[in-house]
N, CA, C, O and the ligand as a Tripos MOL2 file, in Angstrom:
@<TRIPOS>MOLECULE
protein
  241   239    61     0     0
PROTEIN
NO_CHARGES

@<TRIPOS>ATOM
      1 N          83.1510  -11.2880  -88.6920 N.3       1 MET1
      2 CA         83.8630  -11.9750  -89.7190 C.3       1 MET1
      3 C          85.4130  -11.4910  -89.5450 C.2       1 MET1
      4 O          85.6960  -10.3960  -89.0590 O.2       1 MET1
      5 N          86.2930  -12.3460  -89.9550 N.am      2 ARG2
      6 CA         87.9300  -11.9660  -90.3430 C.3       2 ARG2
      7 C          88.1730  -12.4660  -91.7570 C.2       2 ARG2
      8 O          87.6090  -13.4110  -92.3090 O.2       2 ARG2
      9 N          89.1000  -11.6750  -92.2360 N.am      3 ASN3
     10 CA         89.7290  -11.9300  -93.6590 C.3       3 ASN3
     11 C          90.7350  -12.9510  -93.0730 C.2       3 ASN3
     12 O          91.2320  -12.8760  -91.9500 O.2       3 ASN3
     13 N          90.9980  -14.0550  -94.1260 N.am      4 ALA4
     14 CA         92.0570  -14.7720  -93.8720 C.3       4 ALA4
     15 C          92.5650  -15.3280  -95.1580 C.2       4 ALA4
     16 O          91.6960  -15.6860  -95.9540 O.2       4 ALA4
     17 N          93.5810  -15.4400  -95.4450 N.am      5 ALA5
     18 CA         94.1580  -16.1390  -96.9640 C.3       5 ALA5
     19 C          94.7530  -17.4650  -96.8410 C.2       5 ALA5
     20 O          94.9820  -17.9420  -95.7300 O.2       5 ALA5
     21 N          94.9780  -18.0010  -97.7790 N.am      6 PHE6
     22 CA         95.4630  -19.3440  -97.9670 C.3       6 PHE6
     23 C          95.9730  -19.4520  -99.3450 C.2       6 PHE6
     24 O          95.4080  -19.0020 -100.3420 O.2       6 PHE6
     25 N          97.3110  -20.2130  -99.3060 N.am      7 GLU7
     26 CA         97.8550  -20.7230 -100.5070 C.3       7 GLU7
     27 C          97.3110  -21.9130 -101.2450 C.2       7 GLU7
     28 O          97.5850  -22.9880 -100.7120 O.2       7 GLU7
     29 N          96.6640  -21.9640 -102.2540 N.am      8 CYS8
     30 CA         96.1080  -23.1050 -103.0130 C.3       8 CYS8
     31 C          97.3690  -24.2250 -103.1650 C.2       8 CYS8
     32 O          98.4820  -24.0070 -103.6430 O.2       8 CYS8
     33 N          96.9270  -25.2950 -102.6960 N.am      9 PRO9
     34 CA         98.0720  -26.3940 -102.8450 C.3       9 PRO9
     35 C          98.5470  -26.7950 -104.0310 C.2       9 PRO9
     36 O          99.6690  -27.2470 -104.2610 O.2       9 PRO9
     37 N          97.3520  -26.5550 -105.0390 N.am     10 GLY10
     38 CA         97.4740  -26.9600 -106.3950 C.3      10 GLY10
     39 C          98.3700  -26.2170 -107.3070 C.2      10 GLY10
     40 O          99.2280  -26.6890 -108.0530 O.2      10 GLY10
     41 N          98.0350  -24.9660 -107.1290 N.am     11 CYS11
     42 CA         98.7360  -23.5710 -108.1410 C.3      11 CYS11
     43 C          99.4040  -22.7540 -107.3440 C.2      11 CYS11
     44 O         100.1170  -21.9390 -107.9300 O.2      11 CYS11
     45 N          99.3910  -22.7150 -106.0550 N.am     12 THR12
     46 CA        100.0950  -21.7100 -105.1090 C.3      12 THR12
     47 C          99.5640  -20.1920 -105.2750 C.2      12 THR12
     48 O         100.1820  -19.1760 -104.9570 O.2      12 THR12
     49 N          98.2590  -20.2740 -105.8550 N.am     13 ALA13
     50 CA         97.4940  -18.8300 -105.8550 C.3      13 ALA13
     51 C          96.9750  -18.6880 -104.4510 C.2      13 ALA13
     52 O          96.5480  -19.6080 -103.7530 O.2      13 ALA13
     53 N          97.0820  -17.1900 -104.0660 N.am     14 LYS14
     54 CA         96.4040  -16.8690 -102.7930 C.3      14 LYS14
     55 C          94.9920  -16.6910 -103.1160 C.2      14 LYS14
     56 O          94.5540  -16.0700 -104.0850 O.2      14 LYS14
     57 N          94.2640  -17.3440 -102.1380 N.am     15 ASN15
     58 CA         92.6350  -17.4720 -102.1290 C.3      15 ASN15
     59 C          92.4980  -16.7520 -100.8460 C.2      15 ASN15
     60 O          93.2130  -17.0340  -99.8840 O.2      15 ASN15
     61 N          91.4350  -15.6620 -100.8020 N.am     16 ARG16
     62 CA         91.0390  -15.0560  -99.4610 C.3      16 ARG16
     63 C          89.5920  -15.7990  -98.9480 C.2      16 ARG16
     64 O          88.7430  -16.0650  -99.7990 O.2      16 ARG16
     65 N          89.4460  -15.9970  -98.0580 N.am     17 ILE17
     66 CA         88.2910  -16.4230  -97.1490 C.3      17 ILE17
     67 C          87.7770  -15.4250  -95.9110 C.2      17 ILE17
     68 O          88.5560  -14.6000  -95.4340 O.2      17 ILE17
     69 N          86.5900  -15.5430  -95.4930 N.am     18 SER18
     70 CA         86.1020  -15.1450  -94.3790 C.3      18 SER18
     71 C          85.8360  -16.2590  -93.1960 C.2      18 SER18
     72 O          85.1930  -17.2990  -93.3430 O.2      18 SER18
     73 N          86.3390  -15.9030  -92.2470 N.am     19 VAL19
     74 CA         86.2580  -16.7460  -91.0700 C.3      19 VAL19
     75 C          85.5050  -16.1050  -89.8400 C.2      19 VAL19
     76 O          85.8940  -15.0660  -89.3080 O.2      19 VAL19
     77 N          84.4690  -16.7650  -89.4630 N.am     20 ASP20
     78 CA         83.8670  -16.4080  -88.1400 C.3      20 ASP20
     79 C          84.1570  -17.0200  -87.0440 C.2      20 ASP20
     80 O          83.6950  -18.1460  -86.8570 O.2      20 ASP20
     81 N          85.0570  -16.3530  -86.0050 N.am     21 PRO21
     82 CA         85.7520  -17.1090  -84.9240 C.3      21 PRO21
     83 C          84.5290  -17.7150  -84.0320 C.2      21 PRO21
     84 O          84.8450  -18.6410  -83.2850 O.2      21 PRO21
     85 N          83.3420  -17.3500  -84.0280 N.am     22 GLU22
     86 CA         82.4490  -17.5980  -83.2100 C.3      22 GLU22
     87 C          81.8980  -18.9510  -83.6460 C.2      22 GLU22
     88 O          81.0170  -19.4270  -82.9300 O.2      22 GLU22
     89 N          82.2720  -19.6100  -84.6750 N.am     23 GLU23
     90 CA         81.8130  -20.6750  -85.4000 C.3      23 GLU23
     91 C          82.5970  -22.1670  -84.5680 C.2      23 GLU23
     92 O          82.1530  -23.3140  -84.6140 O.2      23 GLU23
     93 N          83.8680  -21.6960  -83.8380 N.am     24 GLY24
     94 CA         84.5960  -22.5280  -83.1180 C.3      24 GLY24
     95 C          86.1610  -22.5280  -83.4680 C.2      24 GLY24
     96 O          86.5430  -22.2540  -84.6060 O.2      24 GLY24
     97 N          86.9400  -22.8130  -82.5530 N.am     25 GLU25
     98 CA         88.2210  -22.6670  -82.5030 C.3      25 GLU25
     99 C          88.8350  -23.5670  -83.9160 C.2      25 GLU25
    100 O          89.8900  -23.3290  -84.5050 O.2      25 GLU25
    101 N          87.8250  -24.6570  -84.2430 N.am     26 TYR26
    102 CA         88.6120  -25.5330  -85.0870 C.3      26 TYR26
    103 C          87.5710  -25.6140  -86.1060 C.2      26 TYR26
    104 O          86.4820  -25.9850  -85.6690 O.2      26 TYR26
    105 N          87.6360  -25.3290  -87.5080 N.am     27 GLN27
    106 CA         86.7180  -25.1380  -88.4120 C.3      27 GLN27
    107 C          87.1420  -25.8090  -89.8740 C.2      27 GLN27
    108 O          88.1970  -25.4170  -90.3740 O.2      27 GLN27
    109 N          86.5260  -26.5860  -90.4160 N.am     28 GLN28
    110 CA         86.8870  -27.1080  -91.8550 C.3      28 GLN28
    111 C          85.7790  -26.6840  -92.9260 C.2      28 GLN28
    112 O          84.5670  -26.7060  -92.7120 O.2      28 GLN28
    113 N          86.4640  -26.2530  -94.2370 N.am     29 THR29
    114 CA         85.5950  -25.9190  -95.1040 C.3      29 THR29
    115 C          86.2270  -26.1610  -96.5120 C.2      29 THR29
    116 O          87.4490  -26.0510  -96.6140 O.2      29 THR29
    117 N          85.4720  -26.4850  -97.6060 N.am     30 VAL30
    118 CA         85.9620  -26.8450  -98.9440 C.3      30 VAL30
    119 C          85.6200  -25.5630  -99.6800 C.2      30 VAL30
    120 O          84.4820  -25.0940  -99.6860 O.2      30 VAL30
    121 N          86.7530  -24.9680 -100.3570 N.am     31 VAL31
    122 CA         86.7720  -23.7510 -101.0220 C.3      31 VAL31
    123 C          87.2440  -24.1610 -102.3460 C.2      31 VAL31
    124 O          88.0640  -25.0700 -102.4740 O.2      31 VAL31
    125 N          86.7020  -23.4520 -103.4270 N.am     32 THR32
    126 CA         87.2100  -23.8460 -104.8260 C.3      32 THR32
    127 C          88.1450  -22.6900 -105.0970 C.2      32 THR32
    128 O          87.9630  -21.4980 -104.8460 O.2      32 THR32
    129 N          88.9980  -23.1780 -105.5600 N.am     33 CYS33
    130 CA         90.5130  -22.0880 -105.6830 C.3      33 CYS33
    131 C          90.0290  -21.2770 -107.0140 C.2      33 CYS33
    132 O          89.6130  -21.7900 -108.0530 O.2      33 CYS33
    133 N          90.1740  -19.9810 -106.7540 N.am     34 SER34
    134 CA         89.6920  -18.9520 -107.5800 C.3      34 SER34
    135 C          90.7060  -19.0460 -109.0970 C.2      34 SER34
    136 O          90.2700  -18.6860 -110.1910 O.2      34 SER34
    137 N          91.8860  -19.5110 -108.9160 N.am     35 ASN35
    138 CA         92.5610  -19.5560 -110.0880 C.3      35 ASN35
    139 C          92.5530  -20.9560 -110.7670 C.2      35 ASN35
    140 O          92.4860  -20.9670 -111.9960 O.2      35 ASN35
    141 N          92.6120  -22.1270 -110.1040 N.am     36 CYS36
    142 CA         92.5630  -23.2550 -111.0170 C.3      36 CYS36
    143 C          91.4510  -24.0010 -110.8910 C.2      36 CYS36
    144 O          91.3210  -25.0400 -111.5380 O.2      36 CYS36
    145 N          90.4390  -23.5180 -109.9690 N.am     37 GLY37
    146 CA         89.1460  -24.3710 -109.9100 C.3      37 GLY37
    147 C          89.0920  -25.6530 -109.2110 C.2      37 GLY37
    148 O          88.0610  -26.3200 -109.1270 O.2      37 GLY37
    149 N          90.3610  -26.0310 -108.6460 N.am     38 ARG38
    150 CA         90.2940  -27.3400 -107.8440 C.3      38 ARG38
    151 C          89.6240  -26.9630 -106.2950 C.2      38 ARG38
    152 O          89.5580  -25.8630 -105.7480 O.2      38 ARG38
    153 N          89.2610  -28.0080 -105.9170 N.am     39 ASP39
    154 CA         88.4730  -28.0200 -104.4030 C.3      39 ASP39
    155 C          89.4750  -28.2950 -103.4070 C.2      39 ASP39
    156 O          90.0470  -29.3720 -103.2410 O.2      39 ASP39
    157 N          89.6500  -27.1430 -102.7080 N.am     40 VAL40
    158 CA         90.7280  -27.1940 -101.8260 C.3      40 VAL40
    159 C          90.0950  -27.3790 -100.2030 C.2      40 VAL40
    160 O          89.2890  -26.5800  -99.7290 O.2      40 VAL40
    161 N          90.5380  -28.3910  -99.5800 N.am     41 VAL41
    162 CA         90.1370  -28.5620  -97.8990 C.3      41 VAL41
    163 C          90.8260  -27.5900  -97.2980 C.2      41 VAL41
    164 O          92.0320  -27.4800  -97.5240 O.2      41 VAL41
    165 N          90.1660  -26.7300  -96.4370 N.am     42 VAL42
    166 CA         90.7660  -25.7720  -95.7070 C.3      42 VAL42
    167 C          90.4870  -26.0230  -94.0720 C.2      42 VAL42
    168 O          89.3630  -25.9570  -93.5730 O.2      42 VAL42
    169 N          91.5260  -26.2780  -93.4440 N.am     43 GLU43
    170 CA         91.4260  -26.3090  -91.9260 C.3      43 GLU43
    171 C          91.8660  -25.2010  -91.3880 C.2      43 GLU43
    172 O          92.9860  -24.7530  -91.6340 O.2      43 GLU43
    173 N          91.0300  -24.6500  -90.6000 N.am     44 ILE44
    174 CA         91.2090  -23.2550  -89.8370 C.3      44 ILE44
    175 C          91.1990  -23.7150  -88.3890 C.2      44 ILE44
    176 O          90.3890  -24.5010  -87.8980 O.2      44 ILE44
    177 N          92.2360  -23.1010  -87.7610 N.am     45 SER45
    178 CA         92.4620  -23.1830  -86.3460 C.3      45 SER45
    179 C          92.5180  -21.5380  -85.6400 C.2      45 SER45
    180 O          93.2330  -20.6390  -86.0840 O.2      45 SER45
    181 N          91.7990  -21.4400  -84.7200 N.am     46 ILE46
    182 CA         91.9630  -20.1270  -84.1020 C.3      46 ILE46
    183 C          92.3030  -20.1060  -82.6770 C.2      46 ILE46
    184 O          91.6610  -20.7410  -81.8390 O.2      46 ILE46
    185 N          93.3010  -19.3830  -82.4130 N.am     47 ASP47
    186 CA         93.7550  -19.6370  -80.8930 C.3      47 ASP47
    187 C          92.7240  -18.6520  -80.0630 C.2      47 ASP47
    188 O          92.4620  -17.4900  -80.3720 O.2      47 ASP47
    189 N          92.2350  -19.3340  -79.0190 N.am     48 PRO48
    190 CA         90.8810  -18.5090  -78.3680 C.3      48 PRO48
    191 C          91.4870  -17.3920  -77.7840 C.2      48 PRO48
    192 O          90.7950  -16.3760  -77.8480 O.2      48 PRO48
    193 N          92.5840  -17.2730  -77.2280 N.am     49 GLU49
    194 CA         93.2770  -15.9830  -76.6960 C.3      49 GLU49
    195 C          93.8120  -14.8560  -77.6300 C.2      49 GLU49
    196 O          93.8120  -13.7230  -77.1490 O.2      49 GLU49
    197 N          94.1430  -14.9770  -78.5550 N.am     50 THR50
    198 CA         94.5890  -14.0090  -79.4250 C.3      50 THR50
    199 C          93.7850  -13.9420  -80.6450 C.2      50 THR50
    200 O          93.7010  -12.8440  -81.1940 O.2      50 THR50
    201 N          93.1860  -14.9420  -81.1510 N.am     51 LEU51
    202 CA         92.2190  -14.9680  -82.1580 C.3      51 LEU51
    203 C          93.0070  -15.2280  -83.4530 C.2      51 LEU51
    204 O          92.4490  -15.1920  -84.5490 O.2      51 LEU51
    205 N          94.4480  -15.5180  -83.2890 N.am     52 LYS52
    206 CA         95.0990  -15.6820  -84.3310 C.3      52 LYS52
    207 C          94.3620  -16.7020  -85.1970 C.2      52 LYS52
    208 O          93.6440  -17.5650  -84.6910 O.2      52 LYS52
    209 N          94.5720  -16.5750  -86.6360 N.am     53 ILE53
    210 CA         94.1170  -17.6770  -87.5570 C.3      53 ILE53
    211 C          95.1780  -18.6080  -88.2540 C.2      53 ILE53
    212 O          96.0940  -18.2180  -88.9780 O.2      53 ILE53
    213 N          94.9330  -19.7240  -87.9550 N.am     54 SER54
    214 CA         96.2020  -20.4510  -88.7510 C.3      54 SER54
    215 C          95.3530  -21.4590  -89.8110 C.2      54 SER54
    216 O          94.2660  -21.9860  -89.5770 O.2      54 SER54
    217 N          95.9300  -21.5410  -90.6920 N.am     55 ILE55
    218 CA         95.3650  -22.3130  -91.9550 C.3      55 ILE55
    219 C          95.9830  -23.1280  -92.4770 C.2      55 ILE55
    220 O          97.0460  -22.7540  -92.9730 O.2      55 ILE55
    221 N          95.5960  -24.6220  -92.6050 N.am     56 PHE56
    222 CA         96.1950  -25.5870  -93.4320 C.3      56 PHE56
    223 C          95.3480  -25.8330  -94.5500 C.2      56 PHE56
    224 O          94.1410  -25.9040  -94.3190 O.2      56 PHE56
    225 N          95.7730  -25.9830  -95.7760 N.am     57 ALA57
    226 CA         94.9560  -26.3040  -96.8140 C.3      57 ALA57
    227 C          95.6200  -27.5110  -97.9070 C.2      57 ALA57
    228 O          96.7520  -27.4540  -98.3880 O.2      57 ALA57
    229 N          94.7720  -28.4190  -98.1140 N.am     58 GLU58
    230 CA         95.1440  -29.2840  -99.0640 C.3      58 GLU58
    231 C          94.2300  -29.6590 -100.0530 C.2      58 GLU58
    232 O          93.0550  -29.3530  -99.8460 O.2      58 GLU58
    233 N          94.5220  -30.2790 -101.1270 N.am     59 THR59
    234 CA         93.6810  -30.5470 -102.3060 C.3      59 THR59
    235 C          93.1930  -32.2000 -101.9260 C.2      59 THR59
    236 O          93.9410  -33.0420 -101.4290 O.2      59 THR59
    237 N          91.9100  -32.3840 -102.2590 N.am     60 GLU60
    238 CA         91.4180  -33.7450 -101.8600 C.3      60 GLU60
    239 C          92.0880  -34.8200 -102.7020 C.2      60 GLU60
    240 O          91.8120  -36.0060 -102.5220 O.2      60 GLU60
    241 ZN         94.6920  -23.3880 -107.2720 Zn       61 ZN61
@<TRIPOS>BOND
     1     1     2 1
     2     2     3 1
     3     3     4 2
     4     3     5 am
     5     5     6 1
     6     6     7 1
     7     7     8 2
     8     7     9 am
     9     9    10 1
    10    10    11 1
    11    11    12 2
    12    11    13 am
    13    13    14 1
    14    14    15 1
    15    15    16 2
    16    15    17 am
    17    17    18 1
    18    18    19 1
    19    19    20 2
    20    19    21 am
    21    21    22 1
    22    22    23 1
    23    23    24 2
    24    23    25 am
    25    25    26 1
    26    26    27 1
    27    27    28 2
    28    27    29 am
    29    29    30 1
    30    30    31 1
    31    31    32 2
    32    31    33 am
    33    33    34 1
    34    34    35 1
    35    35    36 2
    36    35    37 am
    37    37    38 1
    38    38    39 1
    39    39    40 2
    40    39    41 am
    41    41    42 1
    42    42    43 1
    43    43    44 2
    44    43    45 am
    45    45    46 1
    46    46    47 1
    47    47    48 2
    48    47    49 am
    49    49    50 1
    50    50    51 1
    51    51    52 2
    52    51    53 am
    53    53    54 1
    54    54    55 1
    55    55    56 2
    56    55    57 am
    57    57    58 1
    58    58    59 1
    59    59    60 2
    60    59    61 am
    61    61    62 1
    62    62    63 1
    63    63    64 2
    64    63    65 am
    65    65    66 1
    66    66    67 1
    67    67    68 2
    68    67    69 am
    69    69    70 1
    70    70    71 1
    71    71    72 2
    72    71    73 am
    73    73    74 1
    74    74    75 1
    75    75    76 2
    76    75    77 am
    77    77    78 1
    78    78    79 1
    79    79    80 2
    80    79    81 am
    81    81    82 1
    82    82    83 1
    83    83    84 2
    84    83    85 am
    85    85    86 1
    86    86    87 1
    87    87    88 2
    88    87    89 am
    89    89    90 1
    90    90    91 1
    91    91    92 2
    92    91    93 am
    93    93    94 1
    94    94    95 1
    95    95    96 2
    96    95    97 am
    97    97    98 1
    98    98    99 1
    99    99   100 2
   100    99   101 am
   101   101   102 1
   102   102   103 1
   103   103   104 2
   104   103   105 am
   105   105   106 1
   106   106   107 1
   107   107   108 2
   108   107   109 am
   109   109   110 1
   110   110   111 1
   111   111   112 2
   112   111   113 am
   113   113   114 1
   114   114   115 1
   115   115   116 2
   116   115   117 am
   117   117   118 1
   118   118   119 1
   119   119   120 2
   120   119   121 am
   121   121   122 1
   122   122   123 1
   123   123   124 2
   124   123   125 am
   125   125   126 1
   126   126   127 1
   127   127   128 2
   128   127   129 am
   129   129   130 1
   130   130   131 1
   131   131   132 2
   132   131   133 am
   133   133   134 1
   134   134   135 1
   135   135   136 2
   136   135   137 am
   137   137   138 1
   138   138   139 1
   139   139   140 2
   140   139   141 am
   141   141   142 1
   142   142   143 1
   143   143   144 2
   144   143   145 am
   145   145   146 1
   146   146   147 1
   147   147   148 2
   148   147   149 am
   149   149   150 1
   150   150   151 1
   151   151   152 2
   152   151   153 am
   153   153   154 1
   154   154   155 1
   155   155   156 2
   156   155   157 am
   157   157   158 1
   158   158   159 1
   159   159   160 2
   160   159   161 am
   161   161   162 1
   162   162   163 1
   163   163   164 2
   164   163   165 am
   165   165   166 1
   166   166   167 1
   167   167   168 2
   168   167   169 am
   169   169   170 1
   170   170   171 1
   171   171   172 2
   172   171   173 am
   173   173   174 1
   174   174   175 1
   175   175   176 2
   176   175   177 am
   177   177   178 1
   178   178   179 1
   179   179   180 2
   180   179   181 am
   181   181   182 1
   182   182   183 1
   183   183   184 2
   184   183   185 am
   185   185   186 1
   186   186   187 1
   187   187   188 2
   188   187   189 am
   189   189   190 1
   190   190   191 1
   191   191   192 2
   192   191   193 am
   193   193   194 1
   194   194   195 1
   195   195   196 2
   196   195   197 am
   197   197   198 1
   198   198   199 1
   199   199   200 2
   200   199   201 am
   201   201   202 1
   202   202   203 1
   203   203   204 2
   204   203   205 am
   205   205   206 1
   206   206   207 1
   207   207   208 2
   208   207   209 am
   209   209   210 1
   210   210   211 1
   211   211   212 2
   212   211   213 am
   213   213   214 1
   214   214   215 1
   215   215   216 2
   216   215   217 am
   217   217   218 1
   218   218   219 1
   219   219   220 2
   220   219   221 am
   221   221   222 1
   222   222   223 1
   223   223   224 2
   224   223   225 am
   225   225   226 1
   226   226   227 1
   227   227   228 2
   228   227   229 am
   229   229   230 1
   230   230   231 1
   231   231   232 2
   232   231   233 am
   233   233   234 1
   234   234   235 1
   235   235   236 2
   236   235   237 am
   237   237   238 1
   238   238   239 1
   239   239   240 2
@<TRIPOS>SUBSTRUCTURE
     1 MET1         2 RESIDUE 1 A MET
     2 ARG2         6 RESIDUE 1 A ARG
     3 ASN3        10 RESIDUE 1 A ASN
     4 ALA4        14 RESIDUE 1 A ALA
     5 ALA5        18 RESIDUE 1 A ALA
     6 PHE6        22 RESIDUE 1 A PHE
     7 GLU7        26 RESIDUE 1 A GLU
     8 CYS8        30 RESIDUE 1 A CYS
     9 PRO9        34 RESIDUE 1 A PRO
    10 GLY10       38 RESIDUE 1 A GLY
    11 CYS11       42 RESIDUE 1 A CYS
    12 THR12       46 RESIDUE 1 A THR
    13 ALA13       50 RESIDUE 1 A ALA
    14 LYS14       54 RESIDUE 1 A LYS
    15 ASN15       58 RESIDUE 1 A ASN
    16 ARG16       62 RESIDUE 1 A ARG
    17 ILE17       66 RESIDUE 1 A ILE
    18 SER18       70 RESIDUE 1 A SER
    19 VAL19       74 RESIDUE 1 A VAL
    20 ASP20       78 RESIDUE 1 A ASP
    21 PRO21       82 RESIDUE 1 A PRO
    22 GLU22       86 RESIDUE 1 A GLU
    23 GLU23       90 RESIDUE 1 A GLU
    24 GLY24       94 RESIDUE 1 A GLY
    25 GLU25       98 RESIDUE 1 A GLU
    26 TYR26      102 RESIDUE 1 A TYR
    27 GLN27      106 RESIDUE 1 A GLN
    28 GLN28      110 RESIDUE 1 A GLN
    29 THR29      114 RESIDUE 1 A THR
    30 VAL30      118 RESIDUE 1 A VAL
    31 VAL31      122 RESIDUE 1 A VAL
    32 THR32      126 RESIDUE 1 A THR
    33 CYS33      130 RESIDUE 1 A CYS
    34 SER34      134 RESIDUE 1 A SER
    35 ASN35      138 RESIDUE 1 A ASN
    36 CYS36      142 RESIDUE 1 A CYS
    37 GLY37      146 RESIDUE 1 A GLY
    38 ARG38      150 RESIDUE 1 A ARG
    39 ASP39      154 RESIDUE 1 A ASP
    40 VAL40      158 RESIDUE 1 A VAL
    41 VAL41      162 RESIDUE 1 A VAL
    42 VAL42      166 RESIDUE 1 A VAL
    43 GLU43      170 RESIDUE 1 A GLU
    44 ILE44      174 RESIDUE 1 A ILE
    45 SER45      178 RESIDUE 1 A SER
    46 ILE46      182 RESIDUE 1 A ILE
    47 ASP47      186 RESIDUE 1 A ASP
    48 PRO48      190 RESIDUE 1 A PRO
    49 GLU49      194 RESIDUE 1 A GLU
    50 THR50      198 RESIDUE 1 A THR
    51 LEU51      202 RESIDUE 1 A LEU
    52 LYS52      206 RESIDUE 1 A LYS
    53 ILE53      210 RESIDUE 1 A ILE
    54 SER54      214 RESIDUE 1 A SER
    55 ILE55      218 RESIDUE 1 A ILE
    56 PHE56      222 RESIDUE 1 A PHE
    57 ALA57      226 RESIDUE 1 A ALA
    58 GLU58      230 RESIDUE 1 A GLU
    59 THR59      234 RESIDUE 1 A THR
    60 GLU60      238 RESIDUE 1 A GLU
    61 ZN61       241 GROUP 0 **** ****
């Protein structure tokens, strides 16, 4: 597991998540913002060579 962070689109608070690269190069999950409680759709892209994690977050 690797740690990653994203900014909540609703309140701009930083949220931390754990990402398992073995679950695939593209993952989508819903995380409840720890600050404002909104459900945030988090799209995770992992570069297969560098394992660099890119995150796109949006509220539903
Ligand atoms: Zn928030």
